[in-house]
Backbone as a chain_set.jsonl record, in Angstrom:
{"seq": "XXXXXXXXXXXXXXXXXXXXXXXXXXXXXXXXXXXXXXXXXXXXXXXXXXXXXXXXXXXXXXXXXXXXXXXXXXXXXXXXXXXXXXXXXXXXXXXXXXXXXXXXX", "coords": {"N": [[0.98, -1.137, -0.053], [1.909, 1.15, 0.831], [3.616, 1.816, -1.527], [1.943, 2.611, -3.339], [1.461, 5.263, -4.369], [3.729, 5.381, -6.117], [2.893, 3.831, -8.423], [0.878, 5.057, -9.278], [-0.104, 5.858, -11.887], [-0.6, 3.413, -13.416], [-2.4, 2.184, -11.756], [-4.642, 4.03, -11.861], [-5.183, 3.824, -14.414], [-6.426, 1.58, -14.669], [-8.219, 1.438, -12.393], [-10.108, 3.993, -12.488], [-11.615, 3.49, -14.846], [-13.119, 1.239, -14.226], [-14.466, 1.936, -11.975], [-15.874, 4.13, -12.913], [-17.734, 2.507, -14.712], [-19.099, 0.94, -12.785], [-20.307, 2.788, -11.383], [-21.992, 3.89, -13.105], [-23.719, 2.116, -13.722], [-25.038, 1.881, -11.238], [-25.897, 4.547, -11.038], [-27.865, 4.341, -13.409], [-29.658, 2.573, -12.267], [-30.837, 4.003, -10.156], [-31.86, 6.345, -11.662], [-33.931, 5.115, -12.832], [-35.568, 4.504, -10.755], [-35.189, 2.076, -9.42], [-33.623, 1.566, -7.393], [-33.09, 3.389, -4.289], [-32.02, 6.724, -4.27], [-28.492, 7.716, -3.669], [-25.471, 9.038, -2.938], [-23.338, 8.18, -5.309], [-20.57, 7.601, -5.552], [-19.807, 7.603, -2.745], [-21.181, 5.382, -1.913], [-20.064, 3.179, -3.256], [-17.636, 3.367, -2.152], [-18.043, 2.705, 0.559], [-19.396, 0.178, 0.191], [-16.768, -1.28, -0.63], [-15.289, -0.945, 1.544], [-16.66, -2.306, 3.551], [-16.56, -5.075, 2.557], [-13.74, -5.265, 2.229], [-12.697, -5.049, 4.658], [-12.967, -7.689, 5.962], [-10.712, -9.001, 4.654], [-8.516, -7.464, 5.487], [-8.566, -7.402, 8.11], [-8.943, -9.687, 9.388], [-7.468, -11.159, 11.315], [-7.905, -9.602, 13.691], [-10.866, -9.835, 13.937], [-10.822, -12.743, 14.348], [-9.657, -12.758, 16.822], [-11.537, -11.223, 18.46], [-13.851, -12.783, 18.182], [-12.891, -14.984, 19.667], [-11.859, -17.106, 17.953], [-9.829, -19.497, 16.075], [-9.657, -19.373, 13.444], [-11.582, -17.745, 10.889], [-14.595, -18.905, 10.069], [-16.958, -20.679, 7.76], [-19.477, -20.124, 8.502], [-19.142, -17.669, 9.726], [-18.488, -15.958, 7.496], [-20.947, -16.395, 5.917], [-22.796, -14.748, 7.887], [-21.601, -12.496, 7.603], [-22.207, -11.865, 4.938], [-24.863, -11.86, 4.854], [-25.465, -9.618, 6.657], [-24.084, -7.414, 5.367], [-25.53, -7.574, 2.904], [-28.224, -7.043, 4.026], [-27.906, -4.503, 5.004], [-27.296, -3.093, 2.844], [-29.708, -3.314, 1.282], [-31.579, -2.27, 2.915], [-30.507, 0.502, 2.826], [-30.745, 0.961, 0.3], [-33.527, 0.916, -0.332], [-34.63, -1.441, -0.772], [-36.67, -4.618, -0.749], [-37.036, -7.613, 0.749], [-38.17, -11.091, 1.314], [-38.663, -11.835, 4.867], [-36.052, -13.412, 6.551], [-35.027, -16.093, 8.716], [-32.715, -15.336, 10.331], [-29.878, -15.856, 12.102], [-28.643, -14.729, 15.109], [-25.578, -14.009, 16.074], [-23.915, -14.459, 19.096], [-21.471, -13.021, 21.352], [-18.371, -14.345, 22.307]], "CA": [[-0.135, -0.146, 0.113], [2.765, 2.566, 0.789], [4.031, 1.997, -2.73], [0.816, 2.906, -4.364], [1.7, 6.319, -5.235], [4.71, 5.151, -7.205], [2.212, 3.128, -9.3], [-0.559, 5.629, -9.448], [-0.549, 6.044, -13.395], [-1.196, 1.932, -13.584], [-3.736, 2.066, -11.125], [-5.485, 4.926, -12.326], [-5.841, 3.487, -15.608], [-7.433, 0.45, -14.308], [-9.262, 1.862, -11.228], [-10.944, 4.797, -12.87], [-12.55, 3.133, -15.78], [-13.995, 0.158, -13.679], [-15.415, 2.723, -10.924], [-16.923, 4.729, -13.761], [-18.538, 1.74, -15.097], [-19.688, 0.357, -11.653], [-21.066, 4.057, -10.91], [-22.932, 4.093, -14.197], [-24.957, 0.992, -13.407], [-25.969, 2.26, -10.157], [-26.825, 5.775, -11.585], [-28.95, 4.191, -14.223], [-30.905, 2.087, -11.43], [-31.382, 5.192, -9.304], [-32.755, 7.133, -12.394], [-35.082, 4.357, -13.152], [-36.398, 4.019, -9.51], [-34.924, 0.65, -9.0], [-33.078, 1.731, -6.149], [-33.056, 4.827, -3.771], [-30.704, 7.594, -4.634], [-27.629, 7.793, -2.58], [-24.356, 9.452, -3.466], [-22.805, 6.868, -5.507], [-19.086, 7.343, -5.077], [-19.722, 7.06, -1.322], [-22.051, 4.025, -1.72], [-19.29, 2.254, -3.734], [-16.655, 3.382, -0.968], [-18.684, 2.015, 1.861], [-19.453, -1.272, -0.046], [-15.684, -1.784, -0.664], [-15.01, -0.898, 3.075], [-17.639, -3.504, 4.278], [-16.04, -6.267, 2.326], [-12.398, -5.441, 2.39], [-12.424, -5.378, 6.074], [-12.83, -9.164, 6.197], [-9.558, -9.525, 4.276], [-7.571, -6.83, 6.095], [-8.568, -7.337, 9.56], [-9.338, -11.045, 9.737], [-7.033, -11.647, 12.685], [-8.772, -8.879, 14.881], [-12.085, -10.457, 14.112], [-10.678, -13.962, 15.042], [-9.445, -12.521, 18.005], [-12.721, -10.664, 19.116], [-14.834, -13.951, 18.278], [-12.393, -15.972, 20.157], [-11.664, -18.32, 17.231], [-8.416, -19.68, 15.871], [-9.972, -18.944, 12.243], [-13.011, -17.395, 10.443], [-15.392, -20.051, 9.744], [-18.04, -20.523, 6.72], [-20.792, -19.395, 9.086], [-18.884, -16.163, 9.824], [-18.714, -15.305, 6.303], [-22.343, -16.274, 5.658], [-23.431, -13.998, 8.637], [-21.229, -11.06, 7.23], [-22.718, -11.349, 3.677], [-26.37, -11.621, 5.3], [-25.439, -8.303, 7.327], [-23.843, -6.476, 4.377], [-26.76, -7.302, 1.955], [-29.402, -6.538, 4.509], [-27.509, -3.093, 5.221], [-27.565, -2.278, 1.481], [-31.095, -3.18, 0.942], [-32.267, -0.997, 3.773], [-29.947, 1.796, 2.488], [-31.157, 1.343, -1.177], [-34.929, 0.755, -0.486], [-35.029, -2.657, -1.708], [-37.182, -5.338, 0.229], [-37.114, -9.047, 0.314], [-38.888, -11.838, 2.437], [-37.94, -11.889, 6.083], [-35.383, -14.678, 6.844], [-34.746, -16.614, 10.107], [-31.367, -15.08, 10.577], [-29.301, -16.343, 13.514], [-27.771, -13.597, 15.568], [-24.538, -14.592, 16.823], [-23.492, -14.021, 20.365], [-20.152, -12.831, 21.743], [-17.875, -15.592, 22.954]], "C": [[0.971, 1.34, 0.03], [3.446, 2.799, -0.638], [3.099, 2.396, -3.748], [0.832, 4.127, -5.122], [2.695, 6.379, -6.369], [4.094, 4.458, -8.435], [0.957, 3.802, -9.754], [-0.98, 5.789, -10.967], [-1.252, 4.593, -13.538], [-2.378, 1.798, -12.954], [-4.751, 2.95, -11.449], [-6.118, 4.334, -13.628], [-6.495, 2.451, -15.808], [-8.511, 0.727, -13.565], [-10.24, 2.63, -11.959], [-12.164, 4.427, -13.84], [-13.774, 2.014, -15.191], [-14.804, 0.921, -12.57], [-16.491, 3.382, -11.831], [-17.999, 3.966, -14.177], [-19.582, 1.127, -14.016], [-20.777, 1.499, -11.262], [-22.278, 4.085, -11.88], [-24.122, 3.41, -14.15], [-25.897, 1.557, -12.209], [-26.664, 3.597, -10.484], [-28.143, 5.506, -12.475], [-30.081, 3.652, -13.264], [-31.402, 3.194, -10.551], [-32.358, 5.991, -10.25], [-33.769, 6.405, -12.768], [-35.876, 3.968, -11.955], [-36.164, 2.897, -9.202], [-34.37, 0.733, -7.715], [-33.096, 3.123, -5.56], [-31.903, 5.508, -4.158], [-29.832, 7.746, -3.483], [-26.266, 8.609, -3.336], [-23.393, 8.201, -3.865], [-21.3, 6.624, -5.45], [-18.928, 6.842, -3.458], [-20.449, 5.733, -1.153], [-21.025, 2.967, -2.0], [-18.037, 2.231, -2.575], [-17.018, 2.595, 0.261], [-18.698, 0.546, 1.568], [-18.065, -1.929, -0.147], [-15.151, -1.996, 0.808], [-15.487, -2.069, 3.634], [-16.971, -4.757, 3.958], [-14.443, -6.51, 2.283], [-11.908, -5.598, 3.946], [-12.145, -6.864, 6.512], [-11.322, -9.648, 5.77], [-8.498, -8.98, 5.056], [-7.644, -6.876, 7.548], [-9.158, -8.644, 10.055], [-8.778, -11.447, 11.202], [-7.521, -10.818, 13.746], [-10.113, -9.639, 14.919], [-11.908, -11.951, 14.858], [-10.54, -13.825, 16.438], [-10.555, -12.127, 18.792], [-13.868, -11.784, 19.076], [-14.147, -15.041, 18.966], [-12.265, -17.321, 19.313], [-10.327, -18.461, 16.681], [-8.553, -19.191, 14.058], [-11.539, -18.84, 11.912], [-13.515, -18.592, 9.982], [-16.381, -19.885, 8.564], [-19.164, -19.781, 7.273], [-20.442, -17.967, 9.353], [-18.923, -15.392, 8.697], [-20.119, -15.176, 5.754], [-23.073, -15.295, 6.597], [-22.821, -12.529, 8.057], [-21.755, -10.743, 5.727], [-24.129, -11.028, 4.049], [-26.26, -10.013, 5.721], [-25.289, -7.199, 6.255], [-24.98, -6.473, 3.361], [-27.903, -6.692, 2.657], [-29.112, -4.817, 4.768], [-27.699, -2.373, 3.721], [-28.749, -2.424, 0.902], [-31.837, -2.295, 1.557], [-31.826, 0.275, 3.063], [-30.477, 2.21, 1.017], [-32.804, 1.006, -1.429], [-35.296, -0.389, -1.082], [-35.712, -3.622, -0.22], [-37.077, -6.983, -0.114], [-37.817, -9.918, 1.525], [-38.051, -11.957, 3.464], [-37.299, -13.404, 6.076], [-35.303, -15.058, 8.3], [-33.245, -16.374, 10.46], [-30.873, -15.368, 11.989], [-28.368, -15.228, 13.985], [-26.826, -14.16, 16.646], [-24.242, -13.843, 17.997], [-22.123, -13.846, 20.642], [-19.516, -14.075, 22.382], [-17.785, -15.16, 24.343]], "O": [[0.792, 2.322, -0.69], [3.822, 3.941, -0.905], [3.44, 2.508, -4.925], [0.374, 4.207, -6.262], [2.625, 7.145, -7.33], [4.751, 4.489, -9.476], [0.118, 3.257, -10.472], [-2.18, 5.844, -11.235], [-2.46, 4.59, -13.774], [-3.357, 1.325, -13.531], [-5.889, 2.517, -11.271], [-7.326, 4.351, -13.867], [-7.109, 2.224, -16.851], [-9.643, 0.379, -13.9], [-11.308, 2.049, -12.149], [-13.317, 4.85, -13.748], [-14.946, 1.946, -15.562], [-15.894, 0.424, -12.286], [-17.701, 3.271, -11.637], [-19.134, 4.441, -14.119], [-20.741, 0.86, -14.335], [-21.916, 1.212, -10.892], [-23.422, 4.282, -11.471], [-25.246, 3.833, -14.418], [-27.124, 1.655, -12.216], [-27.859, 3.759, -10.24], [-29.188, 6.151, -12.393], [-31.229, 4.091, -13.334], [-32.599, 3.138, -10.27], [-33.477, 6.309, -9.849], [-34.734, 7.084, -13.117], [-36.798, 3.163, -12.084], [-37.075, 2.432, -8.517], [-34.706, -0.13, -6.904], [-33.118, 4.055, -6.364], [-30.849, 4.908, -4.369], [-30.328, 7.9, -2.367], [-26.341, 8.635, -4.564], [-22.835, 7.438, -3.076], [-20.863, 5.482, -5.307], [-18.169, 5.968, -3.039], [-20.205, 5.059, -0.153], [-20.947, 1.979, -1.27], [-17.562, 1.164, -2.185], [-16.197, 1.895, 0.854], [-18.209, -0.278, 2.34], [-18.021, -3.107, 0.206], [-14.661, -3.059, 1.189], [-14.706, -2.833, 4.2], [-16.753, -5.551, 4.874], [-13.925, -7.626, 2.297], [-10.888, -6.19, 4.3], [-11.242, -7.176, 7.289], [-10.759, -10.539, 6.405], [-7.571, -9.721, 5.384], [-6.731, -6.357, 8.191], [-9.829, -8.656, 11.087], [-9.478, -11.949, 12.081], [-7.566, -11.375, 14.843], [-10.449, -10.08, 16.019], [-12.659, -12.315, 15.764], [-11.129, -14.56, 17.231], [-10.626, -12.671, 19.894], [-14.78, -11.7, 19.899], [-14.731, -16.124, 18.926], [-12.496, -18.426, 19.804], [-9.604, -17.474, 16.817], [-7.574, -18.703, 13.493], [-12.458, -19.503, 12.392], [-12.711, -19.353, 9.443], [-16.655, -18.698, 8.387], [-19.752, -18.914, 6.627], [-21.304, -17.097, 9.237], [-19.333, -14.233, 8.764], [-20.515, -14.138, 5.224], [-24.133, -14.915, 6.099], [-23.536, -11.528, 8.074], [-21.758, -9.588, 5.301], [-24.62, -9.988, 3.61], [-26.962, -9.206, 5.111], [-26.077, -6.258, 6.155], [-25.382, -5.378, 2.969], [-28.584, -5.869, 2.045], [-30.031, -4.0, 4.719], [-28.187, -1.255, 3.562], [-28.974, -1.683, -0.055], [-32.657, -1.585, 0.976], [-32.685, 1.084, 2.714], [-30.62, 3.36, 0.603], [-33.263, 0.861, -2.562], [-36.23, -0.403, -1.884], [-35.401, -3.435, 0.956], [-37.05, -7.4, -1.272], [-37.979, -9.388, 2.624], [-36.851, -12.155, 3.274], [-37.914, -14.392, 5.677], [-35.562, -14.156, 9.098], [-32.609, -17.336, 10.892], [-31.569, -15.062, 12.957], [-27.418, -14.859, 13.294], [-27.131, -14.627, 17.744], [-24.304, -12.614, 17.947], [-21.434, -14.685, 20.061], [-20.271, -14.821, 23.005], [-17.399, -15.944, 25.21]]}, "num_chains": 1, "name": "protein.A"}
């Protein structure tokens, strides 16, 4: 990560077009009324942060959960939480599920 500024041109050449393409899809959905409007760049930043956290801070999560390793159920719960948060923010609904609420160790 500390070397990213030295690779800025290469990163920009790949990242900016991908970002603009993703943003265009979300803007189209918002314009069509398929999802509630939100500031698209910040929506994407937040989505990236929610998912990247599991890669960057898995060791902290393991410690806080009292586990040697994250298990498939941890990722299932993470996915469900992220989806539910996004659905709420974007005004989407789906049938209620019987989600299991994990307790702290």
